[in-house]
Phi, psi and omega in degrees: 000145182240154174275177184289346180268007174090359180265144179293144176277159176075212185284343178084009182266017183282176182288333183262138179249168182291331178291322179295323181289331186266004180298137174083002179246143173272117181232153175257127179300151182298328181291325183284330184259019184085226180252001183262136178252127182277349177269006179287126181293344180269356179282126181252108183295330181292332183266004181294140182101343179281130177077005179263158180299160180302136180102341181276331183249231180287133181295140180280137179296137182273135176219155178298134180299321181292318180293319179296320178295320178295318179296318179295321178293320179294320178294321178297321178296323178297314181295322177294321178297317179294321180297327180277351185290157180293326181294318178295317179297325178293320177297316179296320179297316178297320178298311181295323180298333178268314190289315184299309177297323179298316179294317180298313180297315182294317179294322177296318178296317180293313179296321176299320178296313182294316180295317179296320180295327182271329184263336181230067181295334178295319178295316181292334181273356181296124182291144178251308179210107180066236181273356181277127180242179183298320180299318178295317179295320178294321177296317176294328176297329176297315178296314180300317179298319179299314180294319179296319180293320178296317177298315181295321179296314180297320179293316178299316179297316182295318186274331190243341186233327189299316182297314180294321179293323178294320176298317178297318180297316179298313179299319180296317179294321179295317179296317180295319180297319180290327179291324181275006176084029176089349179266133178241000000 
């Protein structure tokens, strides 16, 4: 049996050798191709160039350094302008109005559960129905609270923030595109 790099596994005393396995294939020796083997089944040719230094993959478009710096500064100015706008501040205000009270309520409920479980084990062990006690119900209530809070957050975002945030994103992209001369 062989590993993916073409070398026999184990002691190498088996009936099949690495030369027998490679018959009929065009291969590049590992020494000639650097350390990468192109006959490796885990090598993905489509992903070559990702995470590699510049020049190894797709060539980067060349631009004048001064012009590129001006474009980046203009784009940064657009983002600062949008951040200072009343529409952006309103989206942030709506976000904070929901998240801050939600976090405070949830953390108070969680800390109350933990403190009660450690300081009043008799209360938490009090049976409610059969083998179900107050501690079990409070623990399940933590899960229920998490799901309800996630649902409420998604609903609040959908109804009160998403449309305004999408409009801001669109405006920002249009402003950035116009600053960069129509190229995005």
